[in-house]
DRENDO-1510 file (C-alpha; in Angstrom, 1 decimal, always signed):
<recs>
REC; n; res; u; v; w
REC; 1; MET; +21.8; -3.1; -54.0 .
REC; 2; ASP; +21.8; -0.1; -51.7 .
REC; 3; SER; +18.2; +0.8; -52.5 .
REC; 4; VAL; +14.9; -1.1; -52.0 .
REC; 5; ASP; +11.9; -0.4; -54.1 .
REC; 6; GLY; +8.9; +0.4; -51.9 .
REC; 7; VAL; +5.3; +1.4; -52.4 .
REC; 8; ALA; +6.0; +5.1; -52.3 .
REC; 9; GLY; +9.2; +5.0; -54.3 .
REC; 10; THR; +12.8; +4.2; -53.9 .
REC; 11; THR; +14.2; +3.8; -50.3 .
REC; 12; THR; +17.8; +3.7; -49.5 .
REC; 13; GLY; +19.4; +1.2; -47.1 .
REC; 14; SER; +20.0; +3.9; -44.4 .
REC; 15; ASP; +16.3; +4.8; -44.5 .
REC; 16; VAL; +15.4; +1.1; -44.0 .
REC; 17; ALA; +17.8; +0.9; -41.0 .
REC; 18; ALA; +16.3; +4.1; -39.5 .
REC; 19; LEU; +12.8; +2.7; -40.0 .
REC; 20; MET; +13.8; -0.6; -38.3 .
REC; 21; LEU; +15.4; +1.3; -35.4 .
REC; 22; GLN; +12.2; +3.3; -35.0 .
REC; 23; ILE; +10.1; +0.2; -35.0 .
REC; 24; VAL; +12.3; -1.5; -32.4 .
REC; 25; THR; +12.4; +1.6; -30.3 .
REC; 26; SER; +8.6; +1.9; -30.5 .
REC; 27; THR; +8.1; -1.7; -29.6 .
REC; 28; LEU; +10.5; -1.4; -26.7 .
REC; 29; ALA; +8.7; +1.7; -25.4 .
REC; 30; GLN; +5.3; +0.0; -25.7 .
REC; 31; SER; +6.7; -3.0; -23.8 .
REC; 32; LEU; +8.1; -0.9; -21.1 .
REC; 33; LEU; +4.9; +1.1; -20.8 .
REC; 34; LEU; +2.9; -2.1; -20.5 .
REC; 35; ALA; +5.2; -3.5; -17.9 .
REC; 36; TYR; +4.9; -0.2; -15.9 .
REC; 37; VAL; +1.1; -0.2; -16.1 .
REC; 38; VAL; +0.9; -3.8; -15.0 .
REC; 39; LEU; +3.4; -3.3; -12.1 .
REC; 40; MET; +1.6; -0.1; -10.9 .
REC; 41; SER; -1.8; -1.9; -11.0 .
REC; 42; VAL; -0.5; -4.7; -8.9 .
REC; 43; LEU; +1.1; -2.3; -6.4 .
REC; 44; LEU; -2.0; -0.2; -6.1 .
REC; 45; LEU; -4.1; -3.3; -5.6 .
REC; 46; ASN; -1.7; -4.5; -3.0 .
REC; 47; THR; -1.9; -1.1; -1.2 .
REC; 48; LEU; -5.8; -1.2; -1.3 .
REC; 49; ILE; -5.8; -4.7; +0.1 .
REC; 50; ALA; -3.4; -3.7; +2.9 .
REC; 51; SER; -5.5; -0.7; +3.7 .
REC; 52; MET; -8.7; -2.7; +3.8 .
REC; 53; ASN; -7.0; -5.3; +6.0 .
REC; 54; ASP; -5.9; -2.6; +8.5 .
REC; 55; THR; -9.4; -1.2; +8.6 .
REC; 56; TYR; -10.9; -4.6; +9.1 .
REC; 57; SER; -8.5; -5.4; +12.0 .
REC; 58; SER; -9.3; -2.1; +13.7 .
REC; 59; ILE; -13.1; -2.6; +13.4 .
REC; 60; ALA; -12.8; -6.2; +14.6 .
REC; 61; GLU; -10.8; -5.1; +17.7 .
REC; 62; GLN; -13.4; -2.4; +18.5 .
REC; 63; ALA; -16.2; -4.9; +18.1 .
REC; 64; GLU; -14.6; -7.3; +20.5 .
REC; 65; ASP; -14.1; -4.5; +23.1 .
REC; 66; ARG; -17.7; -3.5; +22.7 .
REC; 67; TRP; -18.9; -7.1; +23.1 .
REC; 68; VAL; -16.9; -7.5; +26.3 .
REC; 69; LEU; -18.3; -4.2; +27.6 .
REC; 70; GLU; -21.9; -5.1; +26.7 .
REC; 71; GLN; -21.4; -8.5; +28.4 .
REC; 72; ALA; -20.3; -6.8; +31.6 .
REC; 73; ARG; -23.4; -4.5; +31.4 .
REC; 74; ILE; -25.7; -7.4; +31.0 .
REC; 75; ILE; -24.1; -9.2; +34.0 .
REC; 76; ARG; -24.3; -6.0; +36.1 .
REC; 77; SER; -28.0; -5.6; +35.1 .
REC; 78; LEU; -28.9; -9.2; +35.9 .
REC; 79; GLU; -27.1; -8.9; +39.3 .
REC; 80; GLY; -29.0; -5.7; +40.1 .
REC; 81; GLU; -32.3; -7.4; +39.4 .
REC; 82; MET; -31.6; -10.4; +41.5 .
REC; 83; ASP; -32.8; -10.4; +45.1 .
REC; 84; TRP; -29.8; -11.3; +47.4 .
REC; 85; LYS; -31.7; -11.6; +50.7 .
</recs>
């Protein structure tokens, strides 16, 4: 009972064990590759979100500074147009 009849002919027990080991190794490699791809995708997406958040914060801060400066210019312009006699 050391041999198994297959489609291509007779296969020994050691050939079956080698084939099983190859299938398990292949499945493990595919699983690890899938886990790696998913993990890297999440990390890259997280990096993109952090970068966009930093850019948005910087632009929002600049916009607030410009708004304060423009408000001061408007007040200065209005005070210049008023007649203080």
